[in-house]
MIVO-911837 format. One record per residue (C-alpha): residue number from 1; y, x, z. Coordinates in Angstrom, 1 decimal, m for minus. Last residue first. Layout:
N
[site NUM [Y X Z]]
...
***
This chain:
252
[site 252 [m53.8 0.0 6.9]]
[site 251 [m56.6 m3.1 6.4]]
[site 250 [m59.7 m4.2 5.5]]
[site 249 [m59.4 m2.9 2.0]]
[site 248 [m59.8 m5.1 m1.3]]
[site 247 [m56.5 m4.5 m2.7]]
[site 246 [m55.7 m7.9 m2.7]]
[site 245 [m57.0 m7.9 1.0]]
[site 244 [m54.4 m4.7 1.8]]
[site 243 [m51.6 m7.1 1.2]]
[site 242 [m52.5 m10.1 2.7]]
[site 241 [m53.7 m8.1 6.1]]
[site 240 [m50.0 m6.4 6.0]]
[site 239 [m48.3 m9.6 5.7]]
[site 238 [m50.2 m11.4 8.0]]
[site 237 [m49.6 m8.5 10.7]]
[site 236 [m46.1 m8.3 9.8]]
[site 235 [m44.4 m5.4 8.3]]
[site 234 [m41.8 m7.3 6.5]]
[site 233 [m39.3 m8.5 9.5]]
[site 232 [m40.0 m5.2 11.8]]
[site 231 [m39.5 m3.0 8.8]]
[site 230 [m35.8 m4.4 8.0]]
[site 229 [m35.9 m5.6 4.1]]
[site 228 [m38.4 m5.8 1.5]]
[site 227 [m41.7 m8.1 0.9]]
[site 226 [m44.5 m8.3 m1.5]]
[site 225 [m43.2 m6.8 m4.6]]
[site 224 [m45.3 m6.2 m7.6]]
[site 223 [m47.4 m3.0 m8.7]]
[site 222 [m50.8 m4.3 m7.0]]
[site 221 [m49.0 m5.2 m3.7]]
[site 220 [m45.9 m3.2 m2.6]]
[site 219 [m44.0 m3.5 0.7]]
[site 218 [m40.4 m2.4 0.6]]
[site 217 [m38.9 m1.3 3.4]]
[site 216 [m35.8 m0.5 5.2]]
[site 215 [m34.0 1.1 8.2]]
[site 214 [m37.0 3.7 8.8]]
[site 213 [m38.7 3.9 11.9]]
[site 212 [m41.3 1.0 11.3]]
[site 211 [m42.3 2.9 8.2]]
[site 210 [m43.1 6.1 10.4]]
[site 209 [m45.3 4.4 12.6]]
[site 208 [m47.0 2.4 9.9]]
[site 207 [m48.5 5.9 8.4]]
[site 206 [m49.0 4.9 4.9]]
[site 205 [m46.0 6.1 3.6]]
[site 204 [m43.7 6.4 0.4]]
[site 203 [m40.5 8.0 1.5]]
[site 202 [m37.1 6.8 0.1]]
[site 201 [m34.0 8.8 1.6]]
[site 200 [m29.9 8.3 0.9]]
[site 199 [m28.3 11.3 2.2]]
[site 198 [m25.1 11.4 3.6]]
[site 197 [m25.0 13.8 6.5]]
[site 196 [m26.0 11.1 8.8]]
[site 195 [m28.9 9.8 6.5]]
[site 194 [m29.9 13.7 6.9]]
[site 193 [m30.5 13.1 10.6]]
[site 192 [m32.7 10.2 10.5]]
[site 191 [m34.7 12.2 7.8]]
[site 190 [m35.1 15.1 10.1]]
[site 189 [m36.2 12.7 13.1]]
[site 188 [m39.1 11.7 11.2]]
[site 187 [m40.2 15.2 9.7]]
[site 186 [m40.2 16.7 13.6]]
[site 185 [m42.2 13.5 14.6]]
[site 184 [m44.7 13.8 11.9]]
[site 183 [m44.9 17.7 12.9]]
[site 182 [m45.5 16.7 16.7]]
[site 181 [m47.8 14.6 16.0]]
[site 180 [m50.1 16.6 13.9]]
[site 179 [m49.7 15.9 10.2]]
[site 178 [m52.4 14.3 7.7]]
[site 177 [m49.8 12.3 6.0]]
[site 176 [m46.5 13.0 7.4]]
[site 175 [m44.2 13.7 4.0]]
[site 174 [m46.3 11.0 2.0]]
[site 173 [m44.6 11.4 m1.2]]
[site 172 [m40.9 12.2 m0.8]]
[site 171 [m37.5 11.0 m2.4]]
[site 170 [m34.5 12.2 m1.0]]
[site 169 [m31.2 11.2 m3.1]]
[site 168 [m27.8 12.9 m2.5]]
[site 167 [m29.1 16.0 m3.6]]
[site 166 [m28.7 19.4 m2.1]]
[site 165 [m31.3 21.0 m3.8]]
[site 164 [m32.3 23.1 m0.6]]
[site 163 [m33.3 19.9 1.0]]
[site 162 [m36.2 19.2 m1.3]]
[site 161 [m37.2 22.7 m0.9]]
[site 160 [m37.0 22.4 3.0]]
[site 159 [m38.8 19.5 2.6]]
[site 158 [m41.9 21.6 0.4]]
[site 157 [m41.4 24.4 3.5]]
[site 156 [m42.2 21.8 5.8]]
[site 155 [m45.4 20.3 4.4]]
[site 154 [m46.6 23.7 4.3]]
[site 153 [m45.9 24.4 8.0]]
[site 152 [m47.6 20.9 8.7]]
[site 151 [m50.7 21.3 6.8]]
[site 150 [m51.0 25.3 8.5]]
[site 149 [m49.9 28.0 6.3]]
[site 148 [m51.5 30.9 4.8]]
[site 147 [m51.2 29.1 1.1]]
[site 146 [m47.8 29.2 1.0]]
[site 145 [m47.8 33.1 1.8]]
[site 144 [m45.6 34.3 4.6]]
[site 143 [m42.1 35.9 4.2]]
[site 142 [m40.2 32.8 5.0]]
[site 141 [m42.2 31.8 8.4]]
[site 140 [m39.6 33.1 11.0]]
[site 139 [m37.2 30.6 9.2]]
[site 138 [m39.5 27.5 9.7]]
[site 137 [m37.6 25.3 11.7]]
[site 136 [m37.0 22.6 9.2]]
[site 135 [m33.2 23.1 9.7]]
[site 134 [m33.6 27.1 10.0]]
[site 133 [m35.4 26.8 6.4]]
[site 132 [m32.9 24.4 4.7]]
[site 131 [m29.7 26.7 6.4]]
[site 130 [m31.4 29.7 5.0]]
[site 129 [m31.8 28.3 1.5]]
[site 128 [m28.2 26.9 1.3]]
[site 127 [m26.9 30.2 2.5]]
[site 126 [m29.2 32.3 m0.2]]
[site 125 [m27.6 29.7 m3.0]]
[site 124 [m24.1 30.5 m2.0]]
[site 123 [m24.9 34.2 m1.9]]
[site 122 [m26.3 33.7 m5.8]]
[site 121 [m29.6 33.4 m6.6]]
[site 120 [m30.5 35.4 m9.3]]
[site 119 [m31.3 33.7 m12.7]]
[site 118 [m34.5 33.2 m14.1]]
[site 117 [m35.5 30.0 m12.4]]
[site 116 [m31.9 28.3 m13.5]]
[site 115 [m29.0 28.2 m11.2]]
[site 114 [m28.7 24.6 m10.8]]
[site 113 [m32.1 22.8 m11.1]]
[site 112 [m33.3 26.4 m9.9]]
[site 111 [m31.9 26.1 m6.4]]
[site 110 [m35.3 24.1 m5.0]]
[site 109 [m37.1 27.1 m6.2]]
[site 108 [m35.6 28.8 m3.5]]
[site 107 [m37.9 27.0 m1.1]]
[site 106 [m40.7 28.1 m2.7]]
[site 105 [m40.0 31.6 m2.4]]
[site 104 [m39.0 31.7 0.6]]
[site 103 [m42.2 30.2 1.9]]
[site 102 [m43.8 33.2 m0.1]]
[site 101 [m45.3 32.4 m3.3]]
[site 100 [m48.9 33.5 m4.9]]
[site 99 [m49.7 30.1 m5.9]]
[site 98 [m53.3 29.5 m5.0]]
[site 97 [m52.5 27.1 m2.4]]
[site 96 [m51.6 24.8 m5.5]]
[site 95 [m48.8 22.3 m4.9]]
[site 94 [m49.7 18.7 m5.7]]
[site 93 [m51.7 18.3 m2.2]]
[site 92 [m48.7 18.8 m0.2]]
[site 91 [m47.6 15.2 m1.6]]
[site 90 [m44.1 15.6 m4.1]]
[site 89 [m40.8 15.9 m2.5]]
[site 88 [m38.3 15.1 m5.1]]
[site 87 [m35.1 15.7 m4.8]]
[site 86 [m32.7 13.4 m6.9]]
[site 85 [m30.4 14.7 m9.9]]
[site 84 [m26.7 14.4 m8.7]]
[site 83 [m24.4 11.6 m10.1]]
[site 82 [m24.7 9.0 m7.8]]
[site 81 [m25.3 5.2 m7.3]]
[site 80 [m28.2 4.4 m9.0]]
[site 79 [m29.3 1.5 m11.5]]
[site 78 [m32.5 1.1 m12.9]]
[site 77 [m33.1 m1.9 m15.7]]
[site 76 [m36.0 m3.5 m17.1]]
[site 75 [m39.1 m2.3 m19.7]]
[site 74 [m41.3 0.9 m20.5]]
[site 73 [m39.6 3.1 m17.4]]
[site 72 [m39.6 6.3 m17.5]]
[site 71 [m41.6 8.4 m15.3]]
[site 70 [m40.0 11.9 m14.2]]
[site 69 [m36.9 10.2 m13.5]]
[site 68 [m37.4 11.1 m9.7]]
[site 67 [m36.6 7.0 m9.2]]
[site 66 [m39.6 6.2 m11.7]]
[site 65 [m41.9 9.1 m9.8]]
[site 64 [m41.1 7.3 m6.7]]
[site 63 [m42.2 4.2 m8.3]]
[site 62 [m45.2 5.3 m10.0]]
[site 61 [m46.0 7.0 m6.0]]
[site 60 [m45.8 3.9 m4.2]]
[site 59 [m47.5 1.6 m7.1]]
[site 58 [m50.0 m0.5 m5.4]]
[site 57 [m52.7 1.8 m6.1]]
[site 56 [m53.6 3.2 m2.9]]
[site 55 [m52.2 0.5 m0.2]]
[site 54 [m48.9 m0.5 0.5]]
[site 53 [m45.5 0.9 2.1]]
[site 52 [m42.4 2.4 0.8]]
[site 51 [m40.4 3.4 3.3]]
[site 50 [m36.8 3.2 3.2]]
[site 49 [m34.3 5.7 5.3]]
[site 48 [m30.6 4.7 5.0]]
[site 47 [m27.4 6.1 3.4]]
[site 46 [m27.2 4.0 0.2]]
[site 45 [m29.8 0.8 0.4]]
[site 44 [m33.0 0.4 m2.0]]
[site 43 [m32.8 m2.5 m3.8]]
[site 42 [m35.4 m4.9 m5.6]]
[site 41 [m37.0 m6.7 m8.5]]
[site 40 [m40.1 m5.1 m10.0]]
[site 39 [m41.2 m6.9 m13.2]]
[site 38 [m44.6 m5.1 m12.9]]
[site 37 [m45.2 m1.5 m11.7]]
[site 36 [m48.7 m0.2 m12.7]]
[site 35 [m49.2 m0.4 m16.3]]
[site 34 [m52.3 1.5 m17.6]]
[site 33 [m52.9 2.1 m21.4]]
[site 32 [m50.4 5.0 m21.5]]
[site 31 [m49.0 5.5 m17.9]]
[site 30 [m46.9 3.0 m15.6]]
[site 29 [m43.7 0.9 m15.7]]
[site 28 [m41.9 m2.1 m15.7]]
[site 27 [m38.7 m3.0 m13.7]]
[site 26 [m37.4 m6.0 m13.4]]
[site 25 [m34.5 m5.1 m12.0]]
[site 24 [m34.1 m2.6 m10.0]]
[site 23 [m31.1 m1.5 m7.9]]
[site 22 [m30.8 2.0 m6.1]]
[site 21 [m28.1 3.4 m3.9]]
[site 20 [m26.8 6.7 m3.6]]
[site 19 [m23.7 8.4 m1.5]]
[site 18 [m22.2 10.8 m4.2]]
[site 17 [m22.4 14.3 m5.1]]
[site 16 [m22.3 17.4 m2.9]]
[site 15 [m22.9 16.9 0.9]]
[site 14 [m20.8 17.7 4.0]]
[site 13 [m18.3 14.7 3.9]]
[site 12 [m19.0 11.8 1.8]]
[site 11 [m18.2 11.9 m1.9]]
[site 10 [m16.2 8.5 m3.2]]
[site 9 [m18.2 5.9 m5.5]]
[site 8 [m17.1 6.0 m9.2]]
[site 7 [m20.0 7.5 m10.3]]
[site 6 [m22.5 4.9 m11.2]]
[site 5 [m25.3 5.5 m13.1]]
[site 4 [m27.6 3.4 m15.3]]
[site 3 [m30.7 3.4 m16.7]]
[site 2 [m31.7 0.6 m19.4]]
[site 1 [m34.7 m0.8 m20.7]]
***
């Protein structure tokens, strides 16, 4: 199993690091005694929004974990353009409400990879945090406890934490699930804006409207690739019906 990083590409303006594209070749990954991804070969284009679509258990979160570096493949190759660590935004439910963190403290955690959890943030760090809060429209919520927020506000705080990492590869797990239409639209528009800033975005979603607004799509079926390309060509009624039938569900 090989994980390769190509650092030869020029840096885009406004974003530290390199434009990041990813290529997987016959990649397998999973958990002890439970393989999930099986011989997965696909490409994730640089400087685009890519949606990962599939029923529960199809491998979306596992693939995000592999891309984030928190799940190590058991075999196959992963090649990524870029040199900065990916920024990973988990599902809202993965972050405990009981943690006594303010919104600002939550976003500041995005600077720990460079600064470390025990070192004080410098002026540049604080400006990056301020910018992330402003961009998600939650600067006024900075002193509030994370557990006090609505679902949409909390999700925006987590996305702001991802932005604060200043990575050229942003990974999000179900960023719009359970949000009201306005919150979904805000986050979808933000992902498009980030691509213009030089960021490659990959998000797992059950929201077909959000998936169809992406530039590329990977359709997963039981840990294998059922389709890849433009959402309009991949997310057809017949393809979706087949994928969900294999999973034993009526449909997305």
